[in-house]
Backbone as a ProteinNet text record, in pm:
[ID]
protein_1_A
[PRIMARY]
XXXXXXXXXXXXXXXXXXXXXXXXXXXXXXXXXXXXXXXXXXXXXXXXXXXXXXXXXXXXXXXXXXXXXXXXXXXXXXXXXXXXXXXXXXXXXXXXXXXXXXXXXXXXXXXXXXXXXXXXXXXXXXXXXXXXXXXXXXXXXXXXXXXXXXXXXXXXXXXXXXXXXXXXXXXXXXXXXXXXXXXXXXXXXXXXXXXXXXXXXXXXXXXXXXXXXXXXXXXXXXXXXXXXXXXXXXXXXXXXXXXXXXXXXXXXXXXXXXXXXXXXXX
[TERTIARY]
4003.9	3995.9	4141	4109.6	4247.8	4267.5	4448.9	4559.8	4650.9	4732.9	4789	4964.9	4966.1	5082.6	5036.2	4941.1	4845.7	4897.4	4926.5	4952.9	5109.3	5243.2	5333.7	5365.9	5254	5301	5323.5	5427.1	5465.1	5318.8	5326.4	5234.3	5090.5	5099	4949.9	4849.3	4713.4	4597.7	4503.8	4498.5	4397.8	4274.6	4163.3	4038.2	4011.8	3877.9	3878	3852.3	3779.3	3736.7	3866.3	3952.3	4092.4	4210.2	4158.8	4256.9	4190.6	4080.5	3966.7	4041.8	4032.5	4072.8	4215.1	4321.5	4456.2	4487.6	4414.4	4455.9	4414.8	4269.8	4232.2	4371.2	4374.9	4514	4595.5	4660.2	4782.9	4784.2	4635	4615	4605.3	4555.2	4600.7	4673.3	4758.9	4952.4	5024	4976.7	5044.9	4985.7	4884.3	4821	4893.3	4852.1	4915.7	5089.2	5133.9	5299.5	5320.2	5236.2	5184.6	5209.9	5106.2	5019.4	5155	5192.3	5327.4	5398.5	5479.5	5599.9	5570.4	5459.1	5430.9	5382.9	5370.7	5352.1	5504.6	5525.5	5660.3	5752.5	5728.4	5808.3	5966.8	5913.4	6071.9	6111.9	5995.1	6010.2	5939.7	6000.7	5954.7	5768.5	5665.3	5562	5575.4	5673.5	5663.9	5671.9	5761.3	5752.6	5677.2	5610	5515.1	5409.3	5332.2	5208.5	5132.8	5076.2	4987.4	4846.1	4799.2	4681.3	4562.1	4557.9	4454.5	4440.7	4536.4	4563.2	4552.3	4610.6	4601.1	4407	4349.3	4196.2	4119.9	4158.7	4103.4	4131.7	4274.7	4293.7	4157.6	4076.6	4009.4	3905.3	3863	3705.8	3798.1	3921.9	3946.5	3918.9	4019.3	4008.5	3845.9	3751.8	3626.3	3579.3	3627.1	3561.8	3625.7	3723.2	3831	3768.1	3703.2	3626.7	3726.9	3760.1	3888.4	3802.4	3633.6	3608.6	3586.7	3612.9	3611.6	3780.9	3866.4	4005.1	3987.5	3882.1	3919.4	3875	3758	3702.5	3800.2	3836.8	3965	4050.9	4094.2	4241.7	4152.2	4059.9	3955.9	3979.8	3913	3900.2	4013.7	4091.7	4248.8	4262.3	4295.8	4344.3	4289.9	4147.9	4046.2	4087.2	4080.4	4110.1	4293.2	4352.5	4510.2	4491.6	4428.7	4418.5	4379.5	4233	4171.7	4243.9	4353.4	4378.3	4512.2	4579.5	4669.9	4674.2	4548.4	4538.2	4421.2	4340.4	4348.3	4468.4	4580.1	4716.1	4774.8	4779.5	4875.8	4824.7	4742.2	4657.8	4682.6	4647.9	4641.9	4814.2	4856.6	5055.4	5145.7	5046.2	5121.6	5067.7	4998.6	4948.9	4997.2	5023.1	5109.7	5188.7	5283.5	5491.1	5475.5	5334.2	5353.9	5339	5250.2	5212.6	5289.7	5365.4	5420.8	5575.3	5695.4	5831	5864.3	5775.8	5805.4	5808.2	5690.9	5680.1	5762.4	5813.4	5866.1	6004.9	6060.2	6170.7	6234.8	6111.6	6164.4	6166.7	6024.9	5995.8	6026.3	6047.8	6037.7	6170.9	6237.6	6369	6369.2	6275.8	6283.1	6188.2	6060.7	5986.7	6053.8	6096.9	6199.7	6241.8	6319.4	6418.6	6312.8	6193.4	6134.8	6123.7	6107.2	6068.2	6161.9	6326.4	6422.6	6445.1	6321.8	6322.5	6263	6319.3	6295.4	6179.6	6058.8	5920.1	5924.1	6003	5996.8	6083.3	6179.7	6278.1	6168.2	6066.3	6014.1	5895.1	5895.5	5759	5769.4	5893	5926.5	5881.6	5887.9	5843.9	5696.7	5655.2	5536.3	5468.8	5524.5	5468.9	5467.9	5589.5	5584	5507.5	5481.3	5371.5	5227.2	5226.4	5063.1	5035.7	5125.7	5029.9	5077.4	5000.7	5043.7	4868.1	4787.3	4655.7	4622	4521.2	4424.1	4526	4486.2	4558.5	4714.3	4788.7	4892.5	4905.6	4838.6	4815	4775.3	4658.9	4655.9	4749.5	4786.3	4883.4	5002	5126.3	5180.1	5157.6	5001.9	4972	4928	4908.8	4869.2	5047.8	5181.1	5271.5	5316.2	5282.2	5372.6	5291.2	5201.1	5131.7	5172.8	5162.9	5192.9	5327	5416.5	5594.7	5579.4	5491.7	5492.5	5393.4	5252.3	5178.9	5241	5269.8	5282.8	5396.4	5483.6	5594.9	5536.9	5451	5354.3	5215.6	5203.1	5131.5	5177.2	5273.6	5379.7	5403.5	5434.6	5459.4	5399.5	5248.5	5134.3	5088	5144.3	5120.9	5240.4	5343.8	5408.1	5387.8	5328.6	5252.2	5118.2	5080.4	4979	5024.2	4987	4990.1	5016.3	5074.7	5120.2	4989.1	4919.2	4865.6	4701.9	4691.1	4576	4560.4	4702.4	4724.6	4720.9	4817.1	4766.9	4630	4556.5	4408.6	4353.1	4349.3	4274.1	4360.6	4484.1	4553.5	4494	4473.4	4420	4247.8	4174.6	4038	4035	4146	4150.1	4159.7	4177.9	4137.5	4253.8	4221.6	4297.8	4343.2	4448.4	4524.2	4400.4	4300.5	4214.2	4171.8	4077.4	3985.6	4123.4	4202.8	4349.6	4380.4	4383.8	4365.3	4275.2	4134.5	3996.1	3962.7	4023.3	3962.7	4062.7	4197.3	4288.7	4383.3	4438.9	4514.3	4461.9	4356.3	4280.9	4225.9	4130.4	4075	4187.5	4280.8	4355.8	4452.2	4545.2	4604.1	4451.5	4371.1	4277.1	4276	4269.1	4205.1	4323.2	4444.7	4606.6	4630.7	4556.3	4614	4505.7	4406.2	4354.3	4423.8	4494.5	4551.1	4655.8	4727.1	4855	4771.2	4690.9	4636.6	4560.6	4549.8	4474.4	4566.1	4694.8	4828.7	4883	4889.4	4959.3	4800.8	4732.8	4651.3	4718.2	4775.2	4856.3	4953.9	5028.2	5162.9	5094.3	5016.3	4979.3	4901.8	4890.9	4861.5	4968.1	5109.1	5230.7	5228.3	5253.3	5242.1	5157	4978	4933.1	4949.7	5040.3	5091.8	5155.2	5261.2	5379.5	5285.2	5237.8	5130.4	5065.4	5033.4	4906.3	5008.1	5182	5188.9	5257.1	5216	5239.7	5174.7	5176.7	4991	4940.1	5003.1	4914.4	4737.8	4662.9	4522.7	4382.4	4418.3	4335.6	4358.5	4325.4	4378.4	4405.7	4471.3	4510.1	4657.1	4726.8	4861.2	4882.1	4799.1	4840.9	4779.9	4689.9	4629.7	4793.1	4847.9	4920.9	5029.1	5062.3	5194.8	5152.4	5041	5031.5	5000.9	5007.6	4949.5	5147.7	5201.9	5342.2	5404.4	5376.9	5451.5	5454.7	5271.2	5246	5280.8	5363.8	5365.7	5264.8	5155.7	5028.5	5093.6	5211	5195.8	5066.7	5005	4863.5	4802.5	4775.6	4726	4779.5	4900.3	4970.5	4942.8	4926.5	4917.8	4760.8	4696.7	4531.8	4501.7	4623.3	4570.8	4630.3	4728.4	4787.5	4667.4	4666.8	4530.4	4400.9	4398.9	4285.9	4288.7	4429.1	4478.3	4447.9	4525.5	4572.4	4406.6	4282.1	4151.1	4077.8	4144.5	4124.9	4141.2	4302.1	4334.2	4290.9	4277.6	4178.3	4083.1	3933.5	3816.6	3854.2	3918.3	3961.5	4022.4	4104.2	4149.7	4031.5	3978.4	3812.5	3747.1	3725.1	3616.9	3658.1	3800.2	3839.9	3878.8	3874.2	3859.8	3723	3644.9	3492.4	3436.4	3488.3	3438.7	3537.2	3668.7	3749.6	3683.5	3566.7	3548.9	3425.8	3360.2	3200	3262	3363.2	3389.4	3462.7	3539.8	3645.8	3628.8	3507.6	3509.7	3557.6	3613.8	3668.6	3751.2	3849.5	4012.2	3988.4	3862.8	3829.1	3811.2	3692.8	3644.7	3766.8	3920.6	4020.2	4077.2	4066	4135.3	4057.3	3956.1	3855.1	3903.5
-4146.7	-4240.1	-4272.6	-4268.1	-4265.9	-4368.3	-4361.7	-4460.4	-4451.4	-4525.8	-4582.3	-4476	-4481.3	-4366.7	-4183.8	-4192	-4064.1	-3971.5	-4088.4	-4051	-3977.7	-4028	-3935.5	-3848.6	-3835.2	-3688.8	-3607.9	-3497.7	-3393	-3236.9	-3207.6	-3139	-3189.6	-3311.3	-3318.5	-3315.9	-3378.8	-3305.9	-3453.1	-3478.3	-3616	-3542.8	-3670.7	-3640.6	-3604.4	-3576.7	-3514.9	-3634.3	-3715.1	-3837.8	-3928.8	-3935.4	-4035.7	-3903.6	-3771.5	-3695.4	-3700.6	-3740.9	-3679	-3852.2	-3980.7	-4095.5	-4088.9	-4053.2	-4051.3	-3935	-3828.1	-3759.5	-3826.9	-3885.4	-4007.8	-4110	-4146.1	-4256.6	-4170	-4080.8	-3999.9	-3969.2	-3933	-3909	-4030.1	-4104.6	-4274.1	-4338.6	-4312.3	-4372.2	-4276.4	-4145.7	-4076.6	-4102.3	-4142.4	-4134	-4274	-4406.4	-4492.2	-4492.5	-4432.4	-4369.5	-4347.6	-4282.8	-4178.6	-4286.4	-4371.8	-4519	-4557.1	-4625.5	-4682.8	-4704.9	-4525.7	-4498.9	-4473.7	-4465.5	-4423	-4581.2	-4692.6	-4789.9	-4856.3	-4833.3	-4904.9	-4831.2	-4764.3	-4631.2	-4583.1	-4592.8	-4484.3	-4367.6	-4323.8	-4160.8	-4136.4	-4097.8	-4083.3	-4067.1	-4117.1	-4047.1	-3927.1	-3847.5	-3732.2	-3622.5	-3697.2	-3583	-3586.8	-3686	-3774.8	-3831.9	-3750.2	-3852.2	-3951.8	-4066.6	-4153.1	-4047.2	-4085.8	-4016.6	-4008.2	-4122.7	-4168.3	-4084.1	-4031.6	-3948.9	-3830.5	-3768.9	-3677.6	-3600.3	-3765.4	-3703.5	-3722.7	-3764.6	-3719.2	-3618.9	-3537.7	-3441.2	-3257.2	-3350.4	-3267.5	-3209.1	-3328.4	-3331.6	-3274.4	-3214.8	-3126.8	-3029	-2975.4	-2839.9	-2793.5	-2854.1	-2826.1	-2814.7	-2854.5	-2848.3	-2726.3	-2679.2	-2581.4	-2483.6	-2473.6	-2333.8	-2284.8	-2354.1	-2327.9	-2269	-2301.2	-2243.1	-2111.2	-2047.2	-1914.7	-1840.4	-1924.7	-1893.6	-1861.5	-2000	-1952.1	-1832.8	-1807.5	-1664.5	-1565.2	-1582.4	-1460.1	-1434.7	-1556.2	-1534	-1488.4	-1511.9	-1455.7	-1366.2	-1292.3	-1164	-1090.3	-1105.1	-1035.2	-1070.8	-1182.2	-1187.8	-1094	-1100.7	-1018.7	-855	-801.1	-690.1	-655.7	-719.1	-695.6	-682.6	-770.3	-803.3	-708.7	-583.4	-506.1	-401.8	-375.5	-271.7	-255.8	-391.6	-451.7	-348.2	-430.8	-397.8	-243.5	-177.2	-51.2	3.8	9.9	45.3	56.6	-81	-129.8	-59.2	-90.7	-56.1	68.4	208.3	353.2	355.9	360.8	342.7	309.5	176.9	69.9	141.5	219.3	274.1	454.6	477.2	578.6	553.5	447.6	487.7	387.6	313.4	216.4	297.3	418.4	458.2	622.8	722.5	841.6	773.5	847.3	831.2	880.1	1009.8	1079.9	991.7	932.2	824.4	764.7	698	576.7	574.3	647.9	708.8	764.6	803	813.4	736.2	621.5	525.6	397.5	412.4	229.5	140.9	192	129.8	93.3	193.5	175.7	119.1	87.4	-60	-132.8	-179.3	-300.8	-377.3	-313.7	-340	-377.2	-318.8	-350.6	-545.9	-564.8	-709.5	-811.8	-755.3	-792.8	-775.5	-747.5	-683.2	-817.7	-891.8	-1012.7	-959.5	-979.3	-979.2	-1006.3	-1144.2	-1111.7	-1088.6	-987.2	-920.5	-790.3	-722.7	-631.9	-580.1	-717	-688.4	-659.1	-614.4	-511.9	-406.3	-323.7	-195.9	-179.4	-254	-330.5	-247.5	-370.2	-352.5	-203.5	-153.6	-2.9	103.2	33.4	151.1	163.7	38.2	5.9	-89	-116	-177.7	-321.4	-432	-551.3	-617.3	-506	-534.5	-574.8	-604.5	-624.4	-548.7	-380.2	-309.1	-366.6	-417.8	-424.9	-516.4	-633.5	-754.1	-703	-664.1	-625	-492.9	-432.6	-360.6	-432.6	-542.6	-599.6	-670	-770	-844.9	-782.5	-641.5	-587.4	-519.1	-476.1	-466.7	-605.8	-687.1	-836.8	-847.2	-764.4	-820.3	-718.8	-614.8	-470.4	-487.1	-537.6	-532.9	-632.5	-707.3	-825	-766.4	-719.1	-672.2	-585.2	-479.4	-319.8	-327.5	-434.3	-452.2	-505.6	-607	-680.9	-629.7	-516.9	-388.3	-292.3	-303.7	-247.4	-265.3	-418.9	-559.4	-539.5	-579.5	-601.8	-450.5	-306.2	-200	-238.4	-299.5	-285.6	-404.4	-488.3	-630.9	-591.4	-490.2	-410.8	-389.7	-475.6	-467.4	-353	-295.3	-192	-221.5	-324.6	-260.4	-213.2	-206.1	-198.5	-7.2	33.1	168.6	229.3	182.1	241.4	228.8	133.7	145.1	282.2	308.6	383.7	557.5	494.6	628	670.9	613	620.9	685.4	631.4	657	806.8	826.5	961.5	1005.7	898.5	853	977.5	1015.8	1131	1022.2	1067.9	982.6	907.5	981.4	920.6	815.1	844.9	781.3	619.4	629.2	530	443.3	511.8	435.6	373.8	453.7	360.5	240	298.5	171.9	36.1	81.2	-47.1	-78.2	5.6	11.1	-79.5	10.7	-59.9	-172.8	-255.7	-341.6	-440	-424.1	-523.7	-525.7	-446.4	-483.9	-567.2	-489.8	-581.3	-731.6	-747.3	-884.1	-973.5	-956.5	-1023.2	-1027.6	-908.1	-896	-966.8	-1001.9	-1083.9	-1220.7	-1303.1	-1390	-1421.7	-1255.4	-1262	-1253.5	-1185.5	-1188	-1288.7	-1391.7	-1504	-1562.4	-1572.7	-1638.1	-1633.5	-1436.7	-1405	-1464.5	-1488.1	-1527.5	-1641.5	-1748	-1837.2	-1783.9	-1721.6	-1668.4	-1558.3	-1480	-1404	-1525.2	-1645.9	-1745.3	-1762.2	-1703.6	-1722.2	-1642.6	-1487.4	-1365.7	-1385	-1439	-1456.5	-1504.6	-1674.9	-1746.6	-1614.7	-1589.2	-1511.7	-1390.4	-1322.2	-1204.4	-1242.2	-1351.7	-1482	-1492.4	-1522.7	-1560.6	-1458.6	-1308.4	-1202.4	-1164.1	-1174.9	-1154.2	-1261.4	-1357	-1530.1	-1500.3	-1446.6	-1466.5	-1545.3	-1530.3	-1558.6	-1592.4	-1720.2	-1733.2	-1844.3	-1903.7	-2055.2	-2072.8	-1952.6	-1926.8	-1947.6	-1873	-1870.6	-2009.3	-2092.7	-2240.5	-2301.5	-2278.7	-2418.2	-2335.9	-2205	-2202.9	-2267.2	-2247.1	-2282.2	-2460.4	-2516.3	-2644.1	-2718.6	-2643.9	-2677	-2688.8	-2561.7	-2562.6	-2654.1	-2683.2	-2823.1	-2954	-2963.4	-3058	-3166.2	-3077.7	-3131	-3150.3	-3242.7	-3234.6	-3268.3	-3360.2	-3421.5	-3273.4	-3217.5	-3068.1	-3029.8	-2975.3	-2840.6	-2931.8	-3070.6	-3155.6	-3065.3	-3152.1	-3074.6	-2975.4	-2878	-2699.2	-2693.1	-2763.4	-2699.2	-2753.3	-2915	-2991.6	-2850.7	-2802.6	-2686.2	-2584.6	-2528.6	-2420.4	-2458.6	-2612.1	-2626.2	-2594.3	-2662.7	-2651.5	-2569.9	-2428.7	-2392.3	-2220.9	-2291	-2220.5	-2279.6	-2413.5	-2441.3	-2437	-2382.5	-2333.9	-2199.8	-2128	-1980.8	-1970.5	-2103.3	-2047.5	-2088.9	-2190	-2224.3	-2096.9	-2045.9	-1946.2	-1784.5	-1771.3	-1702.2	-1688.2	-1815.7	-1885.4	-1823.6	-1890.7	-1849.7	-1761.4	-1619.7	-1485	-1435	-1495.8	-1461.1	-1524.6	-1604.3	-1638	-1562.5	-1499.3	-1439.6	-1290.1	-1245.9	-1054.3	-1060.6	-1138.8	-1186.3	-1328.2	-1292.2	-1415.7	-1410.5	-1288.4	-1311.5	-1369.8	-1354.9	-1474.4	-1641.9	-1646.2	-1836	-1848	-1736.8	-1760.2	-1822.6	-1737.7	-1752.4	-1843.8	-1925.5	-2031.5	-2169.7	-2118.4	-2260.6	-2306.6
907.1	967.5	1030.1	1195.2	1275.2	1243.6	1226	1204.4	1335.7	1386.8	1487.3	1450.2	1320.7	1282.6	1357.2	1344.2	1373.3	1488.5	1602.7	1676.5	1692.3	1601.1	1607.5	1522.7	1464	1383.1	1429.6	1307.2	1390.5	1353.9	1488	1493.8	1424.8	1478.6	1435.7	1538.8	1470.1	1585.8	1586.9	1665.4	1697	1706.9	1686.7	1664.6	1819.3	1838.9	2008.8	2042.4	2029.4	2149.9	2147.8	2058.4	2079.9	2192.2	2142.3	2214.6	2392.2	2395.8	2550.1	2561.9	2524.1	2580.3	2652.3	2534.7	2556.3	2696.7	2713.9	2789	2960.1	2947.7	3063.3	3128.6	3001.4	3010.2	3074.2	3033.5	3086.1	3214.9	3267.6	3441.1	3493.3	3428.7	3572.1	3528.5	3458.9	3464.2	3548.4	3576.5	3652.1	3783.7	3792.1	3960.4	3985.5	3855.2	3875.6	3968.7	3884.9	3919.7	4039.6	4100.8	4228.8	4308.4	4284	4416.8	4402.9	4278.4	4336.9	4384.4	4384.8	4440	4638.1	4606.7	4771.3	4860.9	4744.3	4812.7	4840.2	4748.5	4772.3	4874.5	4921.3	4974.4	4933.8	4774	4713.9	4747.9	4823.7	4835	5046.9	5093.2	5240.7	5231.5	5289.6	5289.4	5320.6	5458.3	5532	5393.7	5270.1	5153.7	5057.1	5006.1	4911.2	4998.3	4997.1	5074.2	4954.5	5017.4	4866.2	4845.8	4752.4	4660.2	4776	4807.1	4896.9	5026.5	5080.4	5173.8	5147.8	5004	5010.4	4991	4894.9	4872.4	5021.8	5156.5	5256.7	5280.6	5317.3	5263.8	5206	5173.1	5030.4	5191.4	5256.7	5349.6	5449.8	5448.3	5586.4	5600.2	5433.8	5346.3	5398.2	5325.6	5341.5	5497.7	5558.8	5710	5781.8	5693.7	5802.9	5692.8	5566.8	5554.4	5403.7	5302.1	5197.3	5079.8	5077.1	5023.5	5011.2	5153.2	5169.4	5132.7	5154.8	5105.5	4958	4909.7	4754.2	4710.5	4790.6	4695	4732.8	4874.3	4870.1	4820.3	4738.1	4677.4	4544.3	4462.5	4372.5	4373.7	4461.4	4499.8	4447.7	4536.8	4503.1	4395.1	4311.8	4213.9	4111.8	4085	4039.1	4060.9	4154.8	4150.1	4120.7	4153.3	4121.8	3956.1	3897.7	3740.1	3686.6	3730	3735.8	3645.5	3776.2	3795.7	3718.2	3728.8	3619.3	3463.1	3429.8	3310	3279.6	3369.6	3291.6	3308.9	3379.9	3378.3	3245.8	3203.2	3113.4	2987.7	2935.3	2818.1	2743.7	2835.8	2827.1	2809.1	2908.1	2892.5	2837.6	2770.5	2653.7	2507.7	2508.4	2404.6	2372.9	2471.4	2445.4	2420.4	2480.1	2448.6	2323.1	2308.6	2182.9	2035	2100.1	1918.1	1897.8	2019.2	2012.5	1997.6	1956.9	1984.3	2076.8	2115.2	2233.2	2340.4	2391.9	2507.6	2506	2375.9	2351.7	2385.3	2350.9	2352.5	2525.7	2600.2	2722.7	2845.3	2796.1	2887.7	2799	2727.6	2664.4	2763.1	2763.2	2786	2908.3	3042.3	3174.1	3188.2	3099.9	3125.5	3111.2	2946.4	2990	3092.6	3163.9	3226.1	3387.6	3365.9	3487.4	3486.7	3423	3429.5	3428.1	3486	3540.2	3709.5	3758.6	3882.2	3942.7	4020.2	4140.5	4225.8	4200.2	4259.4	4414.5	4430.6	4573.4	4666.6	4580.8	4663.9	4691.8	4699.2	4643.4	4764.3	4800	4927.9	5002.3	5087	5150.6	5158	4978	4986.3	4986.5	4943.6	4951.4	5058.4	5122.9	5307.7	5327.9	5344	5377.7	5289.5	5175.5	5102.9	5126.8	5152.5	5168.8	5263.7	5412.9	5528.4	5480.7	5575.4	5490.6	5516.8	5483.2	5433.6	5305.2	5269.7	5141.2	4990.2	5093.2	4960.3	4897	5010	4989.3	4849.4	4886.2	4846.6	4689	4656.6	4545.2	4462.7	4490	4474.7	4408.3	4544.6	4464.7	4343.6	4336.7	4210.9	4086.8	4097.2	3992.1	3922.2	4035.3	4002.1	3874.7	4022.5	3928.9	3749	3744	3605.3	3524	3601.6	3475.2	3400.7	3524.9	3428.4	3362.8	3308.1	3189.1	3142.6	3119.1	3019.2	2982	3028.7	2970.8	2839.3	2860.4	2745	2657.1	2667.1	2562.5	2473.2	2583	2478.7	2338.7	2399.2	2296.6	2203.7	2228.3	2103.5	2013.7	2090.5	1988.6	1905.7	1920.3	1861.1	1775.8	1785.6	1690.4	1550.6	1579.9	1533.6	1438.5	1443.1	1380.4	1205.4	1141.2	1002.3	900.4	854.7	706.6	621.8	636.9	508.6	543.3	678	763	811.7	792.1	851.1	692.4	570.7	431.7	371.2	426.8	395.8	421.1	596.2	653	601.3	627.2	550.3	411.6	322.8	191.1	207.4	313.3	288.3	375.4	419.7	454	581.4	731.9	831.8	953.2	1038.2	1089.1	1213.5	1328.1	1398	1473.1	1601.7	1662.1	1563.3	1446	1364	1347.1	1282.5	1304.6	1434.4	1543.6	1677.9	1681.9	1703.4	1718.6	1621.6	1461.7	1387.8	1340.1	1324.9	1366.9	1458.8	1558.1	1639.5	1793.9	1810.2	1909.4	1899	1833.4	1790.6	1724	1719	1647.1	1802.4	1864.6	1978.7	2102.3	2071.5	2189	2185	2037.9	2052.7	2038.8	2027.1	2014.3	2204.8	2236.1	2381.6	2498.8	2430.6	2441.8	2575.8	2477.6	2467.5	2566.6	2556.8	2639.2	2798.7	2833.3	2915.2	3003.4	2883.4	2940.8	3015.1	2964.4	2984.1	3092.6	3146.5	3252.9	3411	3346.3	3482.8	3535.4	3488.7	3569.6	3641.5	3600	3629.6	3752.2	3776.4	3857.4	4010.7	3999.1	4100.9	4156.9	4088.5	4209	4296.9	4288.6	4338.7	4429.5	4379.5	4521.5	4636.5	4630.2	4709.7	4787.5	4759.8	4812.1	4887.8	4826.6	4937.6	5030.9	5025	5109.6	5220.3	5199.1	5306.8	5398.3	5364.4	5464.7	5539.3	5668.6	5756.8	5738.4	5737.5	5717.6	5738.9	5688.9	5712	5687.9	5544.6	5416.5	5291.1	5243.8	5114.7	5155.7	4982	4962.6	4950.4	4979.8	4947.2	5110.9	5232.6	5389.9	5415.2	5356.1	5407.4	5374.1	5262.9	5269.6	5327.6	5336.3	5400.3	5524	5622.8	5739.7	5732.9	5634.4	5635.8	5647.2	5544.8	5514.8	5651.5	5733.1	5861.5	5967	5919.4	6053.6	6031.5	5880.3	5820.9	5781.5	5718.9	5658.3	5503.5	5484	5328	5216.5	5298	5234.9	5174.8	5297.2	5258.7	5146.8	5174.3	5024.8	4973.6	4881.3	4757.6	4764.4	4804.4	4755.6	4735.1	4847.4	4762.2	4654.1	4652.7	4498	4400.5	4407	4327	4301.5	4393.1	4364.5	4302.2	4301.7	4239.7	4107.5	4033.2	3933.5	3874.8	3956.3	3901.8	3864	3984.3	3950.1	3847.1	3823.4	3689.6	3543.6	3554.3	3405.9	3446.1	3520.6	3441	3460.2	3499.5	3463.9	3295.4	3266.6	3126.2	3063.9	3088	2976.5	2965.9	3127.9	3068	3040.9	3015.5	2898.6	2773.4	2802.8	2622.5	2574.2	2663.1	2588	2630.1	2648.7	2683.4	2565.7	2499.2	2418.7	2291	2265.2	2138.7	2138.7	2210.8	2207.2	2181.7	2252.2	2228.4	2124.6	2019.2	1928.2	1834.1	1799.1	1697.4	1587	1529.5	1424.4	1429.5	1490.9	1567.9	1543.3	1552.7	1518.3	1439.8	1355.3	1201	1099.1	1151.6	1045.3	1082.9	1198.8	1230.1	1143	1080.6	1013.3	887.4
[MASK]
++++++++++++++++++++++++++++++++++++++++++++++++++++++++++++++++++++++++++++++++++++++++++++++++++++++++++++++++++++++++++++++++++++++++++++++++++++++++++++++++++++++++++++++++++++++++++++++++++++++++++++++++++++++++++++++++++++++++++++++++++++++++++++++++++++++++++

């Protein structure tokens, strides 16, 4: 039975119906505070538009073809992600499993995380031009520099008990990789990939500001240039909603592909 004190338990969990009510209340509270701030003009409306004006901006965006920009951004995101994952997994396994490649490349790979990605956009323009291919390659690189070290880390986290078991059974190197390392790493890596989906939207916005043509990032940039802050807020809300749907979709697929991860949590 739910008690009021349960609201303040450390690391506690609330019943789903109570949690949903509180979540809705939190959203309504934020909207109320937003409405009050704009109604009292505590912040200039040119900087913070009212919720009603942002709502009306959705209609303008729809007429302007925002759906096509969303599809374009999703396509760029998907292609960049696929490329990054296809590169990160085999390269990460080589570095994580074999001392030769780890000694040769691990420090270099780790250092890539400190590169300010917005500073290398000029390089990608010089290498790939200003069309879609450049945006895909930039996005893939932005994901790869974070995903590759994570693959190596996940390999290091494989428990010795499983390795000792297959060794006792007489498994060779390839069988050990196939039966222990690969399933263990991929099942954990799926959570990392899901988290990086959110980060990738930052890089999409950066790339779409180059050769402004299509995409939600390009539309947000043009709206800001036109001082249509209400449109910018509406676009940000659209991106948040897309991110929530993507996260739910990844979580659903993860439960289907790796059901054992959720069985152990029960």
